[in-house]
N, C-alpha and C positions, 0 to 999 in steps of 0.2 A: 777538240778530240777528247774522248772518252776511251782512253787506253782499255785492252784486255784484263780482267780481273781489278776494275778500279769501281768506282760507283759516285754517279753524279743524284746530288737529291735537292730538287729542287724548295724543300722546306715549305711548300705552298706560296713561294715568292712567284710570281712574275717574270716570264724570259725572254728577251728580243734578244736573237741574232742576226747581225750584219755579213756575216763570214758561214763559212760550209758546216755541218754538223753534220761530225760522225763517231759513229757509237759503236766500239766496239767491246762494251764493257756493259756498264747496266745504269740506266736512266728512270728515276723515281717521279714521276711524274704529279704525285702528290696531292693531285686537285688546281694544280696550275693552267697556267693560259700561258703556251709556246709559241711565240709570234715571230715569223721568217719577213724581215723587214729589208733585207738591204738589195743591192743590184743583182744579181744570178749566182747562185747558190744550188750546193748539192748538198743530199740529205742522203747518209749511208748507213745500216747499221739496224737490226731488230728492235723498233723500238716503239714505245705507246707509248701515247702522251693521254692527257684530260682532256683543254681544247687545244686549240691547234689552228692557229690563222696566219693565212698567206696573206702578205703586203708587200709582194717586190717590184722593183721598175723592170725585169723578164723575168725571166724565166727560175721555178726551182724545180729541179730535176733529181727523181729518185735512183740511186744506185748508179752502179758504173759498171754494168755489166756484170756478167755469170750468172752465180746461183741467186734463180728472182728469191727464195723464201728468205737469203740473208738483207731485204731492205723493206718488207714487211711493216707496214706502221698500221699502229690499232690505234684508232681516236676512240678512246671512254664516253667522255664529255660529245661536244659540241665542233664542227668544222666549217670555218670560216676562211672563205677565199675571194680579199677584197680587191687583189690588183694582180697583174701579171699572170705567167700560165703555168700551171703545175702539171709538169711532165714527167708521168708514171712511169713511163716506160718499162712497162710491164710490168709491175713490180705494184702488188695488191694494197689500197687501203680498208684498213676494214673498223668501220664507223656505227656506232653503238648509240650515240645524238642525231642532231638537227643538221643539216645542208644549208648555209648559206652563200650562194655563189653567185658573186657580180664578176668574177673573172672568165678563164679561160681553164678546163681541163682536158689534156692532152694523152690520151693511148691508141696508139695504133697496131693492139696486140688481142689476141683475144685471151689475156691474162691479163693477173691485174686490173687496174680500173677500180670504184670504188663500190663497196660492197656496204649494205643494208644489214646489218647484222643486229639490232637492236633488240630489244624483249617488250617497248612498247609503243606506239605509232610515233614514226619519225617522220618529218617534216622539209622540205626542198624548197629553199623560197632563192629570189635572187631570179638575174636578168642572165646571169651567165651561161657558158654549155656546156657537154661533158662529153667526153669521151667513150669510158664503156660502165655501166652502171649495170649489180645482180643485185637483186631485190630477195633475200633472204632473211625475213622477219613474218613472223605468223601476225604481228600486229597490223602490218601493211606498211604504204609509206605514203604521203601526202605530197601533192605538189600543189603549190599556190601561188605558182606563179608558171607563163609559159615555159619550155623547154629545151632544148632543142641537143639532141645523142646523134654522137657524128659517126659512133660505133655500132658498139652491140648493149642493148638490152635485155639482162636474162633473167628470168625467174626462176630462183629454188623456193621458196617457200616464201606465201604471203602475195600481196596484189599491190596495185601501182594507181592508187586514188588520183586520177587528176583534175578532178573539181571541175571539171570543164574547161578546162585550163589547155592551152595550143601543146601536146607535143610533137615535136616534130624529128621526123628519123632522118639523118642525113643522109645522103647517097652513099650505096654500098652496104651500108650499116644495116641490122639484123634483129628479129626479137626471137631468144630462143626461152624454153623451160625444161 
């Protein structure tokens, strides 16, 4: 736990977390990769990561309810979902780099989800599924594999280039702009 008024600096070293990550202070990612690799974990607090990896046995839950801005995640590099389920609980994941998704992302709300907001072309690869995706990148997002979106695909700025790959929208999902 990072307490209020305290700072944790990774000093450009990778960090492996088997327990919960509670950030009430300042977390400095400094070009590191943070890997969640426990059984079931909870992440709370507004946090900016450089690269973020989820390789959990069960779930990685964002937040514990309340103010949706409290558990915002920004990933300035790449997000890699290797195993388990990322449950965003309506909290936002602002992604500036690429997504490798071999797992599941669950978002049952019209808030939160993964927002692609880079300034250069972003790529999505892997065989996992996504809950809610927002495209907000004028350079666009390229799909390198088939992808299933369970809830909402929102276009704010830019395009999603599926490159002939299958894009499946789950029952009750929507596409909005």
